[in-house]
C-alpha positions in Angstrom: 150.1 -195.1 19.3 148.3 -198.2 20.7 149.7 -197.8 24.2 147.2 -198.2 26.9 144.9 -200.6 25.0 146.3 -203.6 26.9 145.2 -202.0 30.2 141.8 -203.7 30.9 140.6 -200.8 33.1 141.2 -198.1 30.5 139.9 -199.6 27.3 136.6 -200.5 25.5 136.6 -203.1 22.8 133.8 -203.6 20.3 131.6 -201.2 18.3 128.5 -201.3 20.5 130.4 -200.7 23.7 132.5 -198.0 22.1 129.4 -196.2 20.7 127.7 -196.3 24.1 130.9 -195.0 25.8 131.2 -192.2 23.2 127.6 -191.1 23.9 128.4 -191.0 27.6 131.5 -188.9 27.0 133.9 -191.4 28.5 136.3 -191.9 25.5 139.5 -190.0 25.0 140.7 -191.7 21.8 139.1 -194.2 19.4 140.8 -196.8 17.2 139.3 -198.3 14.0 140.7 -201.2 12.0 141.3 -200.4 8.3 140.2 -203.8 7.2 137.0 -203.9 9.2 133.5 -203.7 7.7 132.7 -200.1 6.7 129.2 -200.4 8.1 130.7 -201.0 11.6 133.4 -198.4 11.5 131.6 -195.5 9.8 129.3 -194.9 12.8 132.3 -194.7 15.1 134.3 -192.5 12.8 131.3 -190.1 12.3 130.5 -190.0 16.0 134.2 -189.2 16.8 134.2 -186.5 14.2 131.1 -184.9 15.6 132.4 -185.0 19.1 135.9 -183.8 18.1 137.6 -187.0 19.5 140.7 -188.3 17.8 140.0 -191.5 15.8 143.1 -193.5 14.7 143.1 -195.9 11.8 144.9 -199.1 12.6 146.4 -201.4 9.9 144.3 -204.5 10.7 141.7 -206.0 13.0 144.3 -208.6 14.1 146.8 -205.9 15.2 144.0 -204.0 17.0 142.9 -207.2 18.8 146.5 -208.0 19.7 147.1 -204.5 21.0 144.0 -204.9 23.2 145.4 -208.1 24.7 142.6 -210.3 23.4 142.8 -213.5 21.3 140.3 -212.4 18.7 140.2 -209.7 16.0 138.7 -206.3 16.9 137.1 -203.8 14.6 137.0 -200.9 17.0 138.4 -200.0 20.4 138.7 -196.9 22.6 140.7 -195.5 25.4 138.8 -194.2 28.4 139.4 -190.7 29.8 
């Protein structure tokens, strides 16, 4: 499910960048950490729902960050088209 997130050229990490990429229509699939702050993730989930883009809930911010190949936790990430 998290395949492709380690590829630097095909991913977006972070809520601001992900929301911007969603608005530009560049995201194929979004990922949201279940333990992230709801104020951060709700905007992403709502935008994905409105745009009919799959939004996958990941168990933790730590796992999402690790899947992205970064050393810090991540609340949201996305795969580019």
